[in-house]
N, C-alpha and C positions, 0 to 999 in steps of 0.2 A: 504494500500500500504506500502511496506517496504521502509523505508527511509535509503538508504545506505550512511553512513557518508563518506565512501570511497568505491571504487569498491571492491567487495567481490570475490576474485579469486576462492574460493572453491564452490561458487554458481553462477558461471558465464557461459556465453555462450561459453567460451573457454573450460570449464569443460564438457559441453554438447558435444562439438565436440570430446573431448577425449574419452567420453563414446562410441561414434560411432566407433572410431578407435579400441578401445579395443574389442568391440562386434565382429568385423571381424578378430580378432586375431592379430591385429597390435599393435605396441608399441606406446602408446600415449606420447606426450612430457610433459604432465602435469597430475595431478590427475583428476579422472573422477567425474561425477555427480551422486550421489547415486540414485536419482529418475529415471534418465535415465537408469542407470544400471538395475534397477528393471523392467522397462518396456521392455527392450531389452532381459531380461532373458527368456521371453516367446518365443524367437527365431522366430520372424515373418519371413515369406518368403520374404516380401518386406518391406523396410524401406524408407519412404519419409520424407526428411527434407525440409520444406517450410520456406523460409526467406522472410518476408514482411518488406521491408526497412522502418524503422521509426515507426513501430507499437509498441509504448510504452504501458505499462500496463495501465497508466492513460488514454490513448487515447481510448482504447477499452471500458473502463468503462464509458467514456464520451459519446460514440456514439452507443454502443450496450447495449442490455438488457439481462436479464437472459434467455430469450427465444432463443437467438441466439446461433448458433453452436460454435462459438469461445469462448463464455462465458461458455457454458455448459461443455466444455471440457478443461477449463482452470484449470491446476493443481496448479498454484501458480506463484510466481515471480522469475525471475533470475536477476542477475546483468550483465549489459554490462561491458565492459572494459573501462579503461580511456586512451584517451578521448573517450566518447561515440559518435563516428562519423564513417561514413561508411568505410573510408580507413583503420582505425584501427580496428573497431569492426567486419565488415564483414570478414576481413582477419582473425580475431581470430576465428570466427565461421567456416570459410572455412578450417582452418588449425589446430586449437587447440593451437595456439601460442598467447601469450600475445604480445602487441605492442613492449615492450622492446626486445622481442625475435625475432620478425619479422622485426623490423625496420620501419614498416608502422605505423607511429605515428599520422598521420592525413592527411588533404588535402595537406599540404606543409611541407617539411622538409628542414633543413639546410644541404647543400652539401658542405663540406669543400674544395674539389678540385676546386669548382667553386667560393668559398666564396660568395655563393648566395643561395637563397631558390629555391626549385624545387617543383612544383605542380605535385604530383606523378602520378595521373591518366592520365592527358594529356601530361606529360613529358615536361612541360614548365617552364620558369622563370616567375617571377611576371609580367613582361611587355609583356608576351604572346609569347615570342620567344621560339623556340625549345631549350631545355636544353642541348641536346647532340645528336649525330648521332644515338645512341642506346637508347632504353627506359631504363632509369636508374633504376627505380623500378623493372622492370621485369628482368633486368640483374644482379643487385647487391643486390636486396632485394627479390630474388626469394624464393618461399616456395612450399612445397608439399601440394596440396589440398587433402581434404578428398576423392573426386571423383577419383583423380589420384592414390592415395594409394590403395583405395578399389578395383579399377579396376584390380589391380594386384593380388587380392585374387582369388584363384582357385574356380571356380564354381559360382562366383558372377559377375553380369553385373552392372556396375556403369555408371551413366550419369549425366551431369549437364544441366539443362534447364533454360531458362530465358523467362520472359514475361513482358508485360506492361498492362496498364489499358484497352487498346483497344483489347487485345488478351487473356483475361482471360480464355474464353472458350477453346481456342486453347491450352493454357498451361495445363489446367486440363485434356483435352482430351489426350494430349500427355503422361501425367503421367499415366493415366488409361490404355492406350494402352500398355505401357511397363509393368505395373503391371499384366496385364492379360496374358503375355507371360509365358511359363513354366520356371521354375528356380528361382534363388534368384536374387533380384535386390536392389540396393541402388540408390536413386534419390535425387539429390540436386536441388531444384527448387527455383529460385530467381525472385522476383517481385519488380520492382523499385518504387513501391507505398506502402504506401501513402507519401513517402518522397518528391517526386517532387511537389505534390499538396500542401502539408503543407508548404513548403518553400514559395510558392507564395500566399496562401490564409489564412494560419494560422490554429491553432488547432481547432477553433470553427467553421470552414467553413462548410456550408451546403453541399457543394460538397464532403468534406472529409467524412461526415457521410454517404452520398449516396454511396461513393466508398466502404467504409468498409461493408456496408450492402449488396452491390452487391457481394463483395468477399465472404462474409459469406454465402449468398444464393447459389452461384455457387459451393462453396466448399461442403456445406451440400448435394447438389444434386449429385455431382460427387463422393464423397468419398465412398458411398455404392457400387459403381461399381469397386472399387479397391480391389480385393480379397486378403485375407491373408496379410493385410497391417497394419503396424504401421505408423501413420502420426504424425509427430512432427512439430509444427508451433511455430516460435519465431521471434524475431527481432534483428537487430544489435544494435539499440539504440531507445530511445524515443524522444519526442519533447517538445518544450516550446515556447509559444508566447514571442517575444522579445521586449525590449525597447532599440532601437538602438542609438548609438552615433558613431561619426566618428573620427578616429585618426587624420585626417587632421585639425580638429578644436582645437588641443592641440599641438601647435608648441613647447612649452617648453618640452613636452614629446618626440616628435619626434627628437628633438635636442640632446637628450641623447642616442639615439639608433644608433648602428653601421650599422644596416640594418633593413628593416621592420620585424615585428614579423612573426614567422612561426607557423605551426601546424593548429590552428583554431582561429577565433575571440574570442571564449569563452575559449580558452586555449592558451594564448599568450606566445610563446617561444621567449624570448628577449635576444639579445646580446647587452650589454651596452658598450659605449665608455669608455676607461680607465679613471679612476678618476671621473666618472659621476654617481656612484652608489647612492649616497645620493640624487642627483638631480633627478635621475630617479624615485626613490621611492616616493619622494615628488610630482613630476609631475603626476605620475600614480595615487596617492591618490587624487589629485586635479581633475583628469579626471573621476575617477570611485568611489571614496570614499571607503567604505567597501564592495562594491559589488563583488570585486575580492579578493581572497586570494593569497598572493604572497609567492612563495616558492623559496628560494635561490637554486642554483644548487645542493649544497651538500645535502639539504633536499629532493630534488626530488629523488636523488640517494639513500639516506638512507631509505626513506619510500617505495622505489620500486613502485612509483606511477603509472608507466607504466606497472606494472605487475612483478611477481616473475620469477625466473628461470634464466637459462643461457642467458645473454644478447647477442644480435646480435653484431658482431664486430664493426659495425658502430654506434651503439646506442649512446654511450657517446660523439661521435663527433657531434651529432645532438642536444644535450641538451645545451641550452643557459645558460647565467648567472642567469636568473630568469625565473620562470614560473608563470604567473598570470592566475588564474583559476576562472571563473565566478561562483557565487553561488546564483545569483538572475537573473531575466530576463534582467537586463542591460547588453548590449553587445557592445564592442568597436570594430567596423569594421575598416579595414585598409583604405578603400576608400569609397567615397559616392556611387559609382556604386554598390559596394558589399553590402552596407547597404540597398540601394533601392531594391535590388533583393530578400531580405529575410525579411518576417514579422514574421517567426517562424524559429527556428533552434535547434541546439544541440551542444554538445562538452564540456559542463560545468559539474559542480558537483552538480546537483540537482536530486532529486528522479525522477522527470518527465523525465529527460534525461537518467538516469542510469537504470531504472527499466523496464524490458521487461517481457512478459508473457512466460510461458512454457505451451503450449497447446498440448494435446495428445489425439488421437482417434485411436481406433483399432477395427478390427473384424478379428479374427483368426480362 
C-alpha cells in the first residue's frame, strides 16, 4: 500500500475526474491522471464511473482475495483529497475540484455571516436548527458535476444513478440497460456503502466482508452484459477503526475555543479566543498528545493542504487559527453522541484513510 505522507494531487481522485472531462472534450480544472488517460484513449462507447463510498484500498485487501473481480482488476492506488471524507472527496470526484477550490471542506464549515458552523449536507447549525432559508452549500458553494458537463456534449447521454445495499441488483440493472442502448453514454453510479456499515460496525465487521463480497459477485455477473464499456471503480476515501475521546471531557481545551471545531473530528478546524493560543496548544496536547499534528493557519495556506489551484472565494474565511489533523486512530469527537455513533471513521492523515483503489475493467 502506498503511504501518502500528504495527499498527492497528481495521483488523486480529482485527477481521475479531470481525465473524464478531458476525454469528452471539456476543459478540466486541474491536471489529468495518466493511467486514466491511457484507458480512455481506447474510446469506449460507454464509460461507467462507480463510486463505492468508503472503499479504501486497505479494506478490499482485508476482505477480498485474488480470486475476486475487484482485486483482479485493481490497477493500483490513488490518493483521496484532504480531508478524506465524503463532503470533500466525493465532491472532488464528482467535479475535478480540490476542496480549496470547491469550498466543500468537510461535514461542517465555518460560515462567517452566521459566525457559526454549518453542516453542509443537511444545511444545519451544530444544534440541529436550519442554517438558512436556502441551502447554503448548494447556493454559495455550487459546482458543475461531471454528469452535468458531459450531458452537454453532443452525441453523449450522461446520467447519475444512486443505490444502497438493498438495491444493488437494481442499480447494476439500470446501468446495463443504459449501456445497451445505441450511442455513447457516461454513467456516474454512487453506492452509499460500505461507508454506512463501517461507521456502525467497524472495518473488521463480518457484515462488511459479506457486503463487499456481494458487491463483487453482482458486479462480476453484471459487467459482461454491458457492451463496449469501460468500468472505473474507486472510492472517495478509506476507513480506520477509531479510538474515540470526547471534547467535553477536556474543559481546559474547550475554554480556549471561540466556537466548536468544524470540518471533521479527525480534522479539527479551530478558532481560538484572543490571547489563548498558548493555552490552546497546551490543552490540545494534554487531550491528544502527539496523535494530532497541529498546523497554524499560515501553514495550512502555505502547504495548500486542501489542494492546489485557484481557491474558492470563501475558502480563506472558513480556515481557522489552527488545524489539528489526526495521524493515529485516536479521534477527538465534539460530543458523546457523535462519539457513540462511530466505531470507525475517516478524515485524518493516515494511509488507510487516504488510499483508494483504481479498478478498471473493459470489453470493447
